[in-house]
N, C-alpha and C positions, 0 to 999 in steps of 0.2 A: 637464138636462145641456146645457152649451154647448160650443162648439168654437172652436179657434184653430189656425193653422198651427204656431205655436210658443208654448209657455208657459214662462215663466222664474220660478223660485222665488227670491226674494231681491232686494230693491231696493238692494243695495249697489253699489259701483263697477262690479264685473263685470257684474251683472245689468242695471243701468241703461244702461251703455254698449252692451252687446249689444242691448238692446231698441231703443235709438236707431238703431243701425246697420241693424238689420233693418227697422224701420219706415221709415227713410229710403230703403231699397231697395225698399219696397213689399210687404214680407212682413207679413201679419197676425200680430201678436205681443201677448201678454198678459203683463204683469208683475205678479206677486203679491208684495205687501209685508206683512209680519206686523203692523207697527205702524201707528198712525194718522197719523204724520208722520215726517220724518227728523230731528226735533229731539232727538237724543241726543248724549251727550258722547263722541263718537268720539275715538280717539287717532290714527288714520291720516289726518292732515290735511295731509300733505305732497304737493303736486302737483309731480312732477319733470318735467324737460324732455321726457322721452319721452311723458308724458301731455299736456303742453302742445302738443306737436306733433300728437297725435291730435285735440285740440280744434280746432287750426288747420285741419286737413285736412277737418273737417266744418263749418267756418265759425262756430265758437263761441269763437274765441280772444278777440276784442274784447269780446264779452259777458262772458266769464269775467273778463277783466282789469278790468271795471267793478265787480266784486265787491270789497268791502274785503279786502285781502290784504297780506301782508308778503313781501318777496323776500329770499332769502338767497343771496348769491353765493359765500360762503366757509364752510367748515366747519373747526373747529380743535379741538385737544385740549390740555388743561392738566394739569400735575402740580404738586406742591408747589414745584418749582424751575424749571419750564420751560414754554414754550408753543410749539406748532408748528401751522402750517397743514396740515390733512390733505388738503383738496381745494379748489382754486380753480376754481369752476364758471364764472367769468367767462372762462376760457380754453377752455371747451368749444366744439367746432366744431359749433354748433347755433344756430339762430335764437333759441332760448331757452336762456340760459346762467345760469339761477338756479332755485332751488326756490321755489315759491309756497306760502305757508302760508295756507290758506283753510279755514274750518270745513267739515267734510265734508257737513253738511246743506245748505250753500249750493251745493256742487258737485253733489250729487244733485238738488236742486231745479232747478238749471240744466239738467242733462242730461234729466231727465224732462219739463221744460217744453218743451225742444226736441223731444223725441220726440212730445209731445202735439200738435204742429203737423201731424202726419201722421195721416190718418184710420184707418190700419191699427194704431195703437197704443192699447192699453187698459191703464190702471193701476188695480189693485184694491188698496186699502189695507185694513188690518185683516183680512188674509187669512192665516190660520194653516194651513199645510199639515198635513194629517193622514195622508196616504198617497199612494201612486201607484196609477194604474189600470193593470192588467196584462191583456194578452192573450197567453197562453202565456208565453214568455220575454221578451216585448217590453213596454216601458213606453209607454202610450198616453195619458198625461195625469196630472192630479193631482186629488186630493180636498182640499178646504180648508173651513175653518170661518170664518164671519164672526164676528169677536170682539166685535162690538157686538150683533148680533141673535141670534147663536148658530146661525144657519141653516147647514146643510151643503150644499156644492156639489160638483159634478164638472165638470171642464174637460178635455175630450179634445183631443189635439193630435198632429200628425205628429211633432213633436220636443219633448221635455221637457228643460229645462236646469236643473240644480241649481247655483245661485249663492248659496246661503243660508248661507255662512260655515263656520267651522271646526267648528261643532256641527251640521252640516247634517242636517235631518230627512229630506230627500229621499235623500241618500246612505245614511243608515241604513235607510230603507224599501227601498232597492234592494239592500241587502246588501253594500255596498261599505265596506271597513274600511281606514283608512289605516295605513301603517307609521309608528310613532313613533320619532323620533330623539332626543327629550329636549332639555332645556335646563337649564343650571346656575343659572338665576336667574328671579325674578319681578320685576315692576316696580310700584313704588308711585308713583302719579301724584297730583300736586296742583298748585295754582297760587298764585303770590304776585304782588303788584303790581309793575309795572315803572316805572322812572323814566327820564327822558330821558338822564341821565348814565350809565346802565348800558351794558354791552357791546351791540353790535348783532347780531352773528352768532351762530347756535347753536353750542354747543360741548360737548365731553365733558370732565368734570372727574374726574380719577382721583387717589386718594390711598391710603395704606395701608389696605387692607381695605374701601375704599368707592369707589363709582362713581356719578356723576350725569350726566344729560344735561339741558341747559338750552336751551329753545326760545323765542325771542323771538316773542310773539304780539301785539306792538304795545303794548297797555295792561297786559299781564301776562306773566309767565313761566310757561310750561308746563314743569313739572319732573318728571323721571323719576328716582327714587331706586331703584337696583338693590339687591336683597337676594338672599341665597341661596335656592334653590328651596325653597318651603314655609316660608320664614322669617318670614312676616308675624305669626304669633302671638307669636313671640319678640320681634319689634320692638314689638308692641303692649304686651307685658308690661313692657318697659323704660320705656314711657310716652311721651307726645307731646313732653315736654320734652327727652328724649334725641334724638328726631328733629330738633327745632328746633335743638338744640345742634350736631348733626352737619351740618345744612344751613348754619348760620352759619359753621362752621369751613371747610367746603368752599367756600362762596361768601360771603366777608366782606361784599361790597356788599349782601347781603340780610339782614345781621345785625339791622338795625333793623326788619325786616318779618316775621321768622319768627313773631312773636307772633300774627300774623293766622291762623296755622295753629292753630286753637283746640283741636281734638281729632281723633281718627281718623275722625270723620264727614266731615272735609274731604278725605279721601284716597280713592282707589279703587285696587284691585289688579288688575293684569293677570297672569294665569297664563300664562307664556310657553310656547308649544308649537311644535315644528318637526315636521311630519309630511308625508306624501305618499302619495297613492293609487298603487298599482301599475297600476291600470286605471281610467281616467277615464270609462268608457262602458259601457253596456249597449245592446241593441237599442232604439232610440227614445229613449235618454237620454244626455246629456253632462253632465259635472261640470267646473266651471271655478272659478277664483279660490281663495279660502281653503278652499272645500269640497273642492278637489282637492289643495291644498298650503298648509298653514298655515306662515306665514313668521315668523321671529324679527323683533323690532322693529329689529334692527341695520340701519342704513342707511335706515330708514324707507321701504323699497321695496315693502312689501306691496301697497298700493293700486295701485301702478304695474304690478306683475306681474299683478294681477287685470285691469286695463284692457287690458294686452297680450294676455291670454288671450281677452278679449272680441273684440278686433280680429281676431285670428287665426281665431277661430270664425266670425265674420261673413264674413270674406274667403272661407272655404272653403264655407260653408253657405248663404249668401244665394241664390246662383244655383240650386242644387238645390231649395231651399225654394220659390222662385218658380216653378220648373218643375213642381212638384207631384209626387205620388207619394211612395214611401217613401224615407227617408234610409238608405242602407246603413251598417251599423256600420263597415265599412272606412273610410268617410269620416270618421266620428267618431274613429276611431283615428288618422287623419291629423292631426286637431287636436291630439291628445295628443302625437304624435311631434313636431309643430312646436314645442310648448311645453315638451317634456321637457328639452331641453338648457338653456334659460335657467333653468328651475326647479331642476334638479339642480346647476348651477354656482352659482347664487345661494345655495342652501341649503348647499352645501359650504363656500363662503366664510364664511357666517354661523356654521356649526358650528365651523370652525377658530377664528374669533375668540372664540366662546363658550368653547371648550376652552382655548385658549392665553392669552387675555387676561382674559376675565371670570371664569372659574373660578379662575384663578391669583390674581387680585386679591382676589376675595371670600372665598376659602377658604384662601388661603395665609397665611404668617406676616405679621405687621404690619411690613413693611419698605417703604422708599421705593419708589414707582413711578417708573420712568424710561421715557420714550418711546423705542421702538426706533429705531435710527439710520436704518433704511430708510424710515421714515415721512417723513423730511425730504428724501428723494431725489426728483429730477424724474421719474424713471420711476414710482416709487410714486404720486406725485401725479397723473400722467397716468392710471394704471390706476384709481385710486380715483375720479377725476373722471368717467371713462367709466362705471365700474360704478354709481356713485350716480346720475349724471345720466341716462344712456340705457339702462343695463342691458345684458344679453346678448341679442342678436338682437331689437332693437326692431322693432315692427310698424308698418306704414303702412296707412292705410285704402284698400282696393281694392274695396269694395263698390260696386255701381251706385248712382246718385243719382237720385231722382225728385223732382218738384215736389210741393207739398202737395196738388195736384189729381190726382196720379197720372201726370203726364207724365214719361217717362224723359229725364233730363238728360244723363247720361254713364254710361259703363261703369265708370269708376274715377275717383278723385280725383287730379288733378295735384298734385305737390309742388313749389311754387315754390322757387327757390334763395335769394331775397333776404329781408331782414328784413321783418316785417309793419309796415305804416304805423301810426303812432300808438301803438305798444306799446313804446316805449323806456323 
């Protein structure tokens, strides 16, 4: 049996960022990741200005921007007879006024490499959590299995954090059950080649009974084809040719490339869920990110909400963890209270859009889709710009900073006002 001050289950954005911030503050932290690497085909690859700001505050902005990435300054929506700019992020009052599209495995590699510069950080790959260690009503660590050797391990900790996604094993082991809010759609993901003459910015394409989101990934388009909830079997029964034909009708510039979608083995399906825990904590345990609140893909804000959770948790918990002793559950409750408003507001907006736009288009009669007049208004543009770019209650890094040798550098990170050099 080994021990750490904090053990985090799940090497996604929430877990990786929390581990970095705690290690940077001098807190011994162990991050358990179920897989052998981060090379999986994630869909949450949008790094929004709020997360870019966090990276800047911990000194990783320049290193991040050296990764291959594409910047989107504007988001638009198209119907059969009109096009409107939904959000102009270039007008955002932030040093970062764009969304950066970066493969999530590159982002996670960057964050965990940065954390590994501190001697208090340990990353354990191939670590499949099998249960929690309990003492009475309190969680005191995790049990996990090495997926290569099959060996069983126990890791005791002052604080255990569940950041292992919407199907969280730790959450289930702790007896925490989320409230389901439902979603009217699932998403069929696939990619097609991109050419230089294609549109630049990501956009929503809406037509009678059909919705698609097109994301410019440089050399290819990442395409999200929305279908009614549970409708993939019906789509597959119609055959891949019907899907190709629908894509070509919605996006004529791709008509000559849809043949590269050979069969349904070239697509993957995201079962959309929106849920939230009523209680994010038990004695000795905190739940954050998708494990605490599964987000709809609307707005692409899920990864950024998870990162904000991690920053808030580190801000409140790093000092008490450094001081030693037990972490009172009342302090874990403060993390939940801090992040409840942005979570509830974001999910409320997503659910309204799901109900009034997506469900109406996908399940209503086949009639022309028109862009609501308010979408074109300056007020709506400003609200959407803020919501997508910075979110509700964006967090800033306030954790203490230490050198890699353990010397305390500062109590918090200063947030400079000007734009970063070399990142234009």
